[in-house]
N, C-alpha and C positions, 0 to 999 in steps of 0.2 A: 562480428555477431555470430555466436556459437549456435548450433539445433536448440540447444537447452534454454537460450533465452530469446523470449517471446513478449517484443516491444509492443505497447499501445502508443495508442495516440496522447497527444500533449493535451494536457487542460489546463485552467486558470484557475485561480483563486482570489477573486474580488474582497476589496474591501465589501465588510459588514454595513450596510446603510441602515439596518435595523436593530442595530443594537443597542438595547433598552436597557441594559445590565451589564456590570463588569465580567459577568460569568457566561455572557454571549461571546461566540468567536468572532475573532476579529476579521477572518476572512472566510470567506465562503464558494463553494463552486461543488463540481460533481466529476465524477471518475467515468468513464464509459468503457468497457472490457471488450475488447475484439473477441470475436469467436475462436481464434486462436489462442488469446489470452484463456476463454472457459476451457477451450480441450484441453490446456496445459495442466490448472487446475485439476480437472476430471483425472488428468492422468496421476498427478499427487496423490490425490484422493482414494483412486485404486491403488495405487503402488500400496500406501498404507495400509488400505485394508487387508491387503494379500499378505503386509508382513505382521498384521495383528497391532498395528500401531496407530494411534492418536495422530493423523492429518493436520500439517500447519498449512495453511492455504493462506501464503505470506504472495504481495504486490509491494516490490519495491518500488520506493518514490524519492525522485529529485526535485529540487525547486530553485529556482533562481529569480530575485529579486529586479521586477521592471518598473517604468516609469511612465506612463500615458505622458502625450504631449502636454497636457494639462496639468502635468505634476501627481497625478493620483497614482500613486503604488501599488503593485498588483503582484502577484505570483504567477511565475509561467511554470509549470510541472510536466515531469514525464515519468511513463510507469513502466516496468518491467517486470513479467514472471519469470523466475529462474526453474526451473524444472527438474535438473540435475541434483545432486547430493550435495548437502551443505556442511559445514564443519560443527563442530557439538554447537549445542544452545551455550553454555557457558563461555566458549571461545569466540563468539563472535562479537563484532562489534555493531554489527546491525547498519542497515541502511540500505540503500544503492549503490550498485557495481559491487558487493561484497561478495561471497563465495555461493550466492544460490539460494534456490528456492524449494528442494524438494524434500526436505528433512521430515521426517515424523517425530514430534515431540515425547516425550517421556516423563515431563512433570505435568502438574494440575495445568489447564490453561486457565488463562488470566479472566479475571472478570469481564463480564460483556459490558458492551458499549450500548446504550439506549440511544441510537445515532437519532431518532424521530425528535428526540429534546433539542431545544435551543442551546441547551447548557452542556457544551462538549467540553470533558474534562481534561484535557490538555491543550 
């Protein structure tokens, strides 16, 4: 792992047992950032501010499907922040382990998601 990769703790996404509508998420969980990851995101923000560009504060995530002894499926995931330069937005395939996280976006930002809602759009 290079100085530019800041790994976080693993996390779990468990089956959503309160799924009352088809539009509710199938899995739910949470992600905790480490102080080192927060410092990395601040570094990306400050660098973008100096360059006069909009920062992209990205956390790369990878997940593995696992099964409990009782047969219930869950996802185990890990997260990482890459503070080095990224390839251009158009040339990236996206996702965990790509060429990193400290790039500045030149295009309009995507629509914001309402994470308080049970109806997550992805």
